[in-house]
C-alpha positions in Angstrom: 102.2 85.9 123.0 101.4 84.8 119.4 100.0 81.3 119.3 100.6 79.6 116.0 99.7 76.0 116.8 101.8 72.9 117.4 104.0 73.4 114.4 106.0 76.7 114.3 106.5 78.8 111.2 109.7 78.8 109.2 110.7 82.4 108.3 112.5 82.8 105.0 114.5 86.0 105.4 117.1 87.9 103.3 117.7 91.2 101.5 115.5 92.4 98.8 116.3 90.6 95.4 118.1 87.9 97.3 116.0 85.1 95.8 113.7 84.7 98.9 110.6 84.2 96.7 112.4 81.5 94.6 113.4 79.6 97.7 110.0 80.0 99.3 108.1 78.8 96.3 110.7 76.0 95.8 110.2 74.8 99.3 106.4 75.1 99.1 106.5 73.2 95.8 108.2 70.2 97.4 105.6 70.0 100.2 101.9 69.0 100.0 99.0 70.3 101.9 98.8 71.4 104.8 102.1 73.3 104.3 101.1 76.9 103.3 103.1 79.9 102.1 102.5 83.5 103.3 104.1 86.8 102.5 104.9 89.5 105.1 105.1 93.1 104.1 103.2 96.1 102.8 104.9 97.3 99.6 104.0 96.5 96.0 106.3 93.5 95.9 104.7 92.0 98.9 101.2 92.3 97.4 102.5 90.9 94.1 104.0 87.8 95.8 100.9 87.3 97.9 98.7 87.2 94.8 101.0 84.8 93.2 101.0 82.5 96.2 97.2 82.5 96.2 96.9 81.8 92.4 99.2 78.8 92.8 97.0 77.4 95.6 99.7 77.8 98.2 98.0 80.5 100.4 94.4 81.0 101.5 94.7 84.8 101.1 95.5 87.2 98.3 97.0 90.0 100.4 100.2 89.9 102.5 100.4 89.7 106.2 101.4 92.8 108.1 102.3 90.8 111.2 102.5 87.3 112.6 99.1 86.1 113.6 97.1 83.1 114.7 96.2 82.6 111.1 99.5 80.9 110.7 98.6 77.9 112.9 100.0 74.7 111.4 102.9 74.0 109.0 103.7 77.3 107.3 106.4 79.1 105.4 106.6 82.8 105.7 108.6 85.0 103.4 109.6 88.2 105.3 109.9 91.7 103.9 113.7 91.7 104.2 116.5 90.5 106.5 114.8 92.0 109.5 112.9 89.6 111.7 109.3 90.6 112.4 108.0 91.5 115.9 106.9 88.5 117.9 108.9 86.0 116.0 110.6 84.6 119.1 107.3 84.4 121.0 106.0 82.4 118.0 108.8 80.0 118.3 109.7 80.6 114.6 112.8 79.2 112.9 114.8 81.3 110.4 116.1 80.3 107.0 118.5 82.9 105.6 118.7 83.6 101.9 121.5 85.5 100.1 122.2 86.1 96.4 125.8 85.3 95.3 128.2 87.0 95.9 126.7 88.7 99.0 127.2 85.8 101.3 128.7 87.7 104.2 125.5 89.8 104.4 123.9 86.9 106.2 126.0 87.4 109.3 123.6 90.0 111.0 120.6 87.8 110.4 122.4 84.7 111.7 123.4 86.7 114.9 119.9 88.0 115.4 118.3 84.6 115.0 120.8 82.7 117.2 119.8 79.1 117.9 116.6 79.6 115.8 118.8 79.9 112.6 117.9 76.8 110.6 120.5 77.3 107.9 121.2 79.3 104.7 120.6 79.0 101.0 122.7 80.9 98.5 121.0 81.7 95.2 122.1 82.5 91.6 125.5 80.9 92.0 127.5 80.4 88.7 127.8 76.7 88.1 131.5 76.9 87.6 131.8 78.4 91.1 129.6 76.1 93.1 132.4 74.3 94.9 134.3 77.6 95.6 131.2 79.1 97.1 130.5 76.1 99.2 134.0 76.3 100.7 133.6 80.1 101.3 130.3 79.6 103.2 131.8 76.8 105.3 134.8 79.0 106.1 132.4 81.7 107.3 130.9 79.2 109.7 127.4 79.6 108.2 125.3 76.4 108.3 124.7 75.7 104.6 121.5 74.0 103.3 122.0 74.4 99.6 123.4 76.4 96.6 120.9 77.3 93.9 122.8 77.7 90.5 122.0 80.3 87.9 119.1 79.1 85.8 117.9 80.3 82.4 114.2 79.6 83.2 114.3 81.7 86.3 116.3 84.5 84.7 114.2 85.3 81.6 110.9 87.2 81.7 107.4 86.1 81.2 105.3 87.3 78.3 103.5 89.7 80.6 106.7 91.1 82.0 108.1 91.7 78.5 104.9 93.4 77.3 105.0 95.7 80.3 108.7 96.6 79.8 108.1 97.4 76.1 104.7 99.1 76.8 103.6 97.0 73.8 100.2 96.3 72.4 99.4 92.6 72.9 97.4 90.6 70.4 96.3 86.9 70.9 97.9 87.0 74.3 94.9 86.8 76.7 95.5 84.4 79.6 99.2 83.9 78.6 100.8 86.7 80.7 102.7 84.1 82.8 104.1 82.2 79.9 107.8 81.9 80.2 110.1 83.2 77.3 113.4 81.6 78.2 114.9 81.8 74.7 114.4 85.1 72.8 116.3 85.7 69.6 116.6 88.6 67.1 115.5 87.9 63.5 118.3 87.5 61.0 119.2 90.7 59.1 120.0 88.7 55.9 117.7 88.8 52.9 117.0 85.1 53.5 113.7 84.6 55.4 115.6 82.8 58.1 113.9 79.4 58.2 117.1 77.5 58.8 118.2 80.2 61.3 115.1 79.7 63.4 115.2 76.0 63.1 118.7 75.9 64.5 118.1 78.2 67.4 114.6 76.9 68.3 113.5 80.2 70.0 110.4 80.7 72.2 110.2 84.3 71.0 111.5 86.3 68.1 112.2 90.0 67.8 111.6 91.2 64.2 111.1 94.5 62.4 107.6 95.5 61.3 108.7 96.0 57.7 110.0 92.4 57.4 106.8 90.2 56.8 108.8 87.4 55.2 110.9 87.0 58.4 107.7 87.3 60.5 106.2 84.4 58.6 109.5 82.4 58.9 109.4 82.9 62.7 105.8 81.8 62.8 106.7 78.6 61.0 109.4 77.8 63.6 107.0 76.9 66.4 107.5 80.1 68.5 105.2 81.2 71.2 105.6 85.0 70.9 106.5 87.4 68.1 107.8 90.9 69.1 107.3 93.2 66.2 109.3 96.5 66.3 108.7 99.7 64.4 105.6 101.6 63.1 104.8 99.7 59.9 101.3 98.1 60.3 101.4 94.4 60.5 99.9 92.7 57.4 96.6 90.9 57.6 98.0 87.6 56.4 100.7 87.7 59.1 98.1 88.3 61.7 95.9 85.5 60.4 98.9 83.1 60.4 99.7 84.1 64.0 96.2 83.4 65.0 96.3 80.0 63.3 99.5 79.1 65.0 98.3 80.5 68.4 101.3 82.8 68.6 101.1 85.9 70.8 102.0 89.2 69.2 103.7 92.1 71.0 103.6 95.3 68.8 105.9 98.1 69.8 107.0 101.3 68.1 110.4 100.9 69.7 113.4 100.0 67.5 114.9 96.6 67.7 117.9 98.0 69.5 115.7 99.6 72.1 113.7 96.4 72.6 116.9 94.4 73.1 118.2 96.9 75.6 115.0 96.6 77.6 115.1 92.9 77.4 118.7 92.8 78.7 117.5 94.9 81.6 114.9 92.3 82.5 117.2 89.3 82.4 118.0 88.1 85.9 116.3 91.2 87.4 112.6 90.3 86.9 110.6 89.2 90.0 109.6 85.5 90.0 106.1 85.2 88.4 104.0 82.4 87.0 103.5 78.7 87.4 106.3 77.7 85.1 108.9 79.6 87.1 107.4 78.3 90.4 107.7 74.7 89.1 111.2 75.3 88.0 112.0 76.7 91.5 110.6 73.6 93.1 112.8 71.4 90.9 115.9 73.3 91.7 115.2 73.4 95.4 114.5 69.7 95.5 117.7 69.0 93.6 120.1 71.3 95.5 118.7 72.0 99.0 118.8 69.6 101.9 115.0 69.8 102.4 115.1 66.8 104.7 116.7 68.9 107.4 113.7 71.3 107.3 111.0 68.7 107.3 111.0 68.3 111.2 109.9 72.0 111.3 107.0 71.3 109.0 105.5 68.1 110.3 103.1 66.3 108.1 104.4 67.7 104.8 105.0 65.3 101.9 106.6 65.7 98.5 104.2 67.3 96.0 103.7 66.6 92.3 105.8 69.6 91.3 109.1 67.9 92.1 108.1 64.5 93.5 110.9 62.4 92.1 113.7 64.9 92.9 112.3 65.4 96.4 112.4 61.7 97.1 115.9 61.5 95.9 116.9 64.5 98.1 115.1 62.9 101.1 117.1 59.7 100.7 120.4 61.7 100.6 119.4 63.6 103.8 
């Protein structure tokens, strides 16, 4: 028997890459203390998520759980390793929230069957906005109890500065402490002879990819209020460009890769990078508060109140529920 206190845990389960972490952080972001968030598992992803939960102040520990334990006493959310329910979950009196990434909706049936009456509902993630109503009807036709549909979202899809640096194996300058900064709008510098001032002003990018032999376009990008400049090729960056980047507090990622190679790696990151950083966690909380019937889960997490992350949206959702 695993004793977890008077309030039982809510297990957030689903296949890998289903969006469990987004939903878990979103739910935790709409609740205030003492609702806590834990991660089950032993792989690299579990350790990464556990560290993130701890940095955000949502978990008292930096490492994942390997099993349900008495440490979970009180109102808690637990993200599982995958769609398999952990040993002892029934004895703990846990409820189960199923998460699936569109279009793999039918993949929730085994989890639903395994959980039985403990199944609290399902959330479908990464749904194209034009298909929200269609997916809602499909889920209802399958008989799955639906709690919400999370639409595709640019902020959740694009990488952080640290994730882009790692993918490019780039040298980072002026980037200390900014690894979790979100780069939701990345553009390629114009190939025209014009420095591109109007081009950048129109697109308003967060990051710009520019060749190392184009200092005029590097300066134009720095004048556009960007947060990160990705410099491709092996031409050394000029001292006055570096000084201007330092003055504007713009991070530099220097890579010998070509622009084409950089874009290819960036495309591979979009919608495939794991959720990381406070900005993405806050955005997840906003989306969950706006689209998930959180009020139906509150009885499982007694004492939780809306947090500052998504306070207004959570109150609105609570009134609808």
